[in-house]
N, C-alpha and C positions, 0 to 999 in steps of 0.2 A: 424463657424458652429452654426446654430440657435438652440435655446432651443427646438424647435419643432422637429428638426432632432434627438437630443439626446433622446427625449421622444419616438420617433419612434424606435430608436435603442433599447431602453430598452424594448419596447413592443415586438420587434422581438426576442430578447434574451429570454425573459420570455415565449413567445409562443413556441420557439424551445425547451426549457427545459420542458414545461408542455405538449407539443404535442397537445395543444388546444389554439386557438386564444381567445375564449370566456373566458377561465380560466385565461389567461394572462391579458385580459382586466379587469376582476373583480379584480385581484390583484392590478392593477394600477388605479382602480376607473373609468373604461371606460365601456360603454355599449357595447354589441356585435356589434351593428351597427357602433359605433364610432371606435372601435378597427379595424373592417374590413376596414373602410374608410381610417384609418391612414396607414394600411399595404399596401393597394392599392396605396396610394399616395407615399409611400416609394419605392415600386417596380417601379413605373413610373419614379421617380427621378433617380433611379439607372439604369433604362432600363434593369432590370433583374428580373426574376421570382425567388422568395426566397423560396416559398413553393409549393409543389404539394398538392392540396386540394381534398379530397373526403368527402363523407357524414360522414365517420367514423373516419378519421384520417388526421393529418397534417404532411407531410413529407418534411424535408428540402432538397432542390435541391443541386446539386453540387456547383452552384454559391452561394446558400444560406450558405453552409458550409464554403466556403471561407470567405464570409462576416461576418459570425458568429464569426469566430476566431478573426478577427480584431475588431469587436464590443466589444467582451469580454475584450480584452486588453485595448481598449479606455475607456470603462466604469469603468474598474478596476482602471485605472490611475486617473480618476475623483474621485472615491470613496477613493482612497489612499490620494489624495490631501486634501479632506475634513477631513479624519482621521488625517492627519498631523497637521491640524489646532487645533485639540483637544489634540495633543500629550502632550502639556504642562500640561494638566490636568490629564494625564495618565488614561484616561477613558478606562476601560476594559469592553467593551460591543460590541455587534454585532455578526456576524456569522463568524466562522472559517471553511474554506473548507479544509478538511484534507483527505489524501489518505494513505492507509495502505494495507498490505497483508491480505488475507481473514482470515486465521487461527488466526493470532495475533490480528486482528481487532475484531473478534468475542469473543475472550477470554479475554486477558489482557487489550487491549486498550479501549474496551467498558466500563469496570469498571473504568478505569483511567479517562475517559472523564466524567463519572458520578461524580466522586470525584472532578474533577476540576469545574464542574457545581455547585456543592454544595458550593464551595468557591466563585465562580463568576457567580451568577444566571442570569446576564444580557448577558451572552455569550451562543450562540447556535451553533450547529455543522451541517455541511453537510459532511457526511462520505462516501467516495468511497472505496469499498473493491475490490482489484484486485491484482492478482499475476503477472500481466504484468506491465512493467514500463510505467507509464503514461507520456504523453508529457506535462510536467508541464509548458513549455513555451507557450503553446497554450491553455491549459485548465485553468479553474477557480479554481486553487488549491493554497492554501496559504502555506501548509506544507505537506510533504510526508514522511512517515517512510518506509525505505527500508532496507532489510536485505542483505547486500553485499556491494561491492565497488560502490561508486557513479558513475553515467554515465558521460561520457565526454561531458559536455554541458555547457551552460551558467548558470547553477545552482550552488548555494553555498551549501556546505555540512558540517554538524557538526556531528562528531562521538559521539554516545550516549552510546554504551555498546559493550562488546566483543560478538562475535557470531561465531558459527561454525555449519556446517551441518553434520549430522550423519545418518548412516543407523539404522533403527529400525524395530522391528516386534513384534507381540504379542507372549506371552509365548506359546499359543496354536499352533500357526503356527510353531514356532521353535521346539516344541515337535513332530509335524508331519513330518517336512521337514529336521530337523537337524540344528545344529548351525554351520555356517561357521567359520573357524578359520583362514583362509587366504582369500584374495580377489579371488584367483583362484577357491576356493570352492563355489563361488557364482553361478557357472555354474549349471543349472538345477533348480534354485530357481525361485519362482514367485515374481513379483514386482508390486508395485504401483507407477506409474510415473506421475509427474506433467507436464502438457502441457501448454505452454504459447503461445502468439501470434508469438513469435520468433521460436517456435518449441518445441519438447519434451526435458525435462531436464533429459536425461538418460545417460549422459556421466559422469563417475566417474573417478577421477584422484587421486589415493591413494598415500599417502606419510607416511613413517615411518622411521625417521632418514635419512639414505642415500638411502633407498629402494624406488622404484617407481613402480606403477602398474596401468595400465589403463584398465577399464572395461566398456562395453556398455550394459546397461540393455536392453534386447530384448523386443521389443514392441508387438510381435505377440500374446503372451498370457498374457500380462500385463493388469492390470486395470489402465485406464488413466482418468485423470480429469484435468480441468483447474482451479479447486478450491482446494486450499491447505487444507482447513478444511475437504473437502470430502476425500482427500488423507489420511489425518490422521485418519478419521473415518474408512476407508477401512483397514488401517494397524491395527487398534484396533480390527476390525472384523476378522482378520486373513487371509486376502486375499493375503498378500505378504509382502515383505520388501520395506519400503519407505525411501526416502532420505529427511530428514526434518531438519529445523532449530532447534537447541537445545532449543530455546525459546518456540517453539510450543509443544515440547514433554517432557520438564523437569518435569512437574507435573505428566505426565503419567509414566515416569521412576521412580519417587519417589513412586508412588502408586503401581508399579509393573504390570501395565496393558500393558506397552510396555517395551521391553528390547533393549538396544543398541547392534548393531551387529558390530563386528570388532572394538571395542572401542579403540584399540591401534593404529588404522590407522586414519590419518586425510584425509578427502576428500575435504574440502573447509572451509576456515576460513577467514571471512571478517566482520568487525564491522557493527553494526546497525548504520544507518545514518539518520539524519533529513535533508531533501532537501528543499530548498526554493529559491525564486528568488533573485539573487545576487544584481540586480540593482533596486529593487522595495522597496519602503518604507514599513517597517514592522510595522503594526499597533500594538498598545499596547496589544490587545487581543492575537495576534499571538506571540509576544515577551514573554508575561507572560506564555502562554501555553508551549512554547519551554523550558523556564526555569523550569517549572513544570515537563515536560517530562524528562529532564536531571536528576533531583533529583529522579524521580520515577524509571527510569532505573537503577540508581546507587543503590537504595535501593533494588530493585527486583533482580538485579544481585547477590547480596549477599544472599538474603533470599531464592530465588527460585532456582537459578542456583548453587550457591555455588561451589563445586568442579567439577561440570559439565561444568562450563563456558569455560574451556580451555582443549585442548587435553592432554593426559597423559604426554607426553614429556615436554610440556610447564609447566604443573602443577608441575612435579618433579623439574624442573629448578627453579620455583618460591619458592618451599619449601626449596630447597637447599640454595637458596639465602637468604631466611628468617632465616634459622638456622645459617647461617654464620655471621649474624649481631650481 
């Protein structure tokens, strides 16, 4: 592959990301005319149209999306190879592309990345916030933080911290609608439901000891959002009961602005994981960030979650085990 083709691929990837060929050209030091000429040359070589062009926007075609996925993988491999040559120097610099859930990303992770940046000022971040599982094998993501079991894929996973999902609502809502004491008493309540690309997350599977109870939050009168931070905000505003990660609401529970509902019942327990490419070289900046996050999760689990980190039954078992020592 010629260096010209690699340059054309970088131009194409940048143009797709910016939605503008001229902006991509400026980033790569090309004039608008030169950028346009190189894209036309690339399309002719591929015998495929990569963009639909209008006077206002640049839209990637179906063929362009397929080529874009492979270009990203190829260019990342080259960047990784160059980074590997510097690995002996342990140079912590460059951009880390990280993905996280919206609520966690806007609250805790944002501050953590600022703290990391203060220690490593030559590292910058591209942060994607989404409550849907990204296709990390195709996207330009170095590291993803996900609350739950890792997907069955070619990704490596490292457990970072305990996590459970709990029902929660504002004190005002519970004063108006009553406090459920069993899962069956959820009937007639209002709900805030998170909706992902895979569908609404409205199925609740309750466990308490040997007891089991399944409940489906009705969608007809629920407040729905694809954004976890918005779901939390609606719960705080008193619009209904939400099903949230304990990491997202621990501070609210401590402050008394949210109360846990049916705290003796467990609905979902799966650790927080860091996901990354199993067969890709991990640049020093990514490796150092992962170590930083491991330490930060450990510290915050103790300081923020404390006794909220585990369901009551698990907490009692831990306390009994500690007292027996």
